[in-house]
C-alpha positions, 0 to 999 in steps of 0.5 A: 827525246827526253824533255828535260833537256835543254843546250847550254850557250856552248850548244851542247845538251844539258841535264836538268836534275840538278839540285838547283832545280829547288827554286825560289818563289820569286821569278825576280830573284835575279835581274839585270838594270841598266842605267840611260840617260833622261829622255833615252829609256824609250829608245832603248826599250825599242831596241830591245823590245823584239828580242823580249817580246816573249820572254819579258815584254814588261821588262821587268827581268831587264830593267831601263832606268833613267838617270841624267846626271851621268857623263858618257864621255867618262863612261865612253873613255875605255872603248875610244881611243882619240876616236878609234875604238880598240880592238875588242878581240882582248876586250869585252863586255863582262855581261851579255844577255842570252836568249834560248827561244825555241827553234820553230815558234812562228814570229817569237821563234829564234830564227825570227827574233835573229833577224833584229841583229841585221839592223842598225844599231845592232852590230856582230862583236864575236863569235864563240866556236865550239870544239869540233870534237864536240857530241851531239854537235847541235850549232857551230858557234854562238855569235853576240851582237852589241848596240853601245859599247857601255851595254851588255852584249845579246846572243840567240840560241835555239832550243828544240824542246824543255824550256826556254831561258833568259840567261844573264851570262858573265865573261870572267876572269877568275872563274874559280873565284867568281864560281864559288862567289856565286854559289855563296850569294846564291846558295846554289851549286853551280852546274859545270858542263865543260871546263871554264863554264857553268851556269845557275838555274835560278828560277824555273816554271813550266816553259820558262827559266831564269839563269846566270852563267859564267864563262872564261876565255883566255882569248877575252878580257871582260871589262865590267861595264858602268851603266849595267849591273846584276841586281840580285835577291838574298835573305840577308847580306850578313849571311854573305859578309865573309865573301865580299872583298869590298865593304858593302854600301848601303843605298837604302834600309834593304839595298846594297852596293858590293863588287864580285870578285872580277870587279862587277858592281852588283846591287843586293837585295834583302828579302829578310834583313836581321838587325841593322845595328849589327850590321854597322858593326861590322862596315867601316864608316869610310867605305873603300868602293866608290859610288861615283861611278855606279850609282848615277851611271848610265849611258847616253844612247842618243850621243852613240847613234851614228857613231858606230860604224864599224864591223870587224869579225872575231872568232873565238873558239871554246875548245882553246885547242887553237891558238888565235892571233892577237892583232 
């Protein structure tokens, strides 16, 4: 078998001879930033540490920051209605973390790491089934799990050869617009594997990749997260001004807040910024993007502990060939 093979989040072999393999030297060109209330970072790291032990043991790709100015009730408003959780058959966190781990690797194998989802606070969220006609057929489906409503979903997938992957996965509403946006933002051509799915390899070294993927499913309505956002590094934000629907908001000399076409908030870090005077001329003094929801957004994991006592089985078909009833 060709060693230059991996498995995408739909369980298919994917060739890795793409132009995206002209890698950026910085492995942290794309990271996930999660904000929690003061005193809660240690608790969340204890939950995530067993999953990230092999790929991100020091939490550099998935960063967890404390912020004590967040109102949990506001973040949870979209997920609870009169104390009863809404049906997530339609609604789903936009951001997921998918770990592609070697199937046979002892304590750090995909099979062993998957066992962490059997314990609280992890709950099964939904399954994406593969088309029955898919060949080669590696797995029957992909399961996603969550801890708390305003935090990303997580999934574990086995790989048999090639590199392990840390993949930031976005469920999207506007696939074409999102694909074009992230191609411009990352300066990389997306690898399209199947209808409504593509991925970008943002960094690669022997044995390990960092990827970003986009997935459209008509059964899912992805919801932007208040507490979590991707942070990407680019040379100069002026180069991507034309693709931004809202004016970027500056948080520091080289850090900007923007939104993608689906409304997900992103942090953009400039590595080689041009003159700030050029940007000042192009930015409106009255920015249309309200920073109150994301500059201080975090999730109070402690207040949620013990409050989630549901478990529901939703199976979504990535083939779209069978109608799924909406409840």
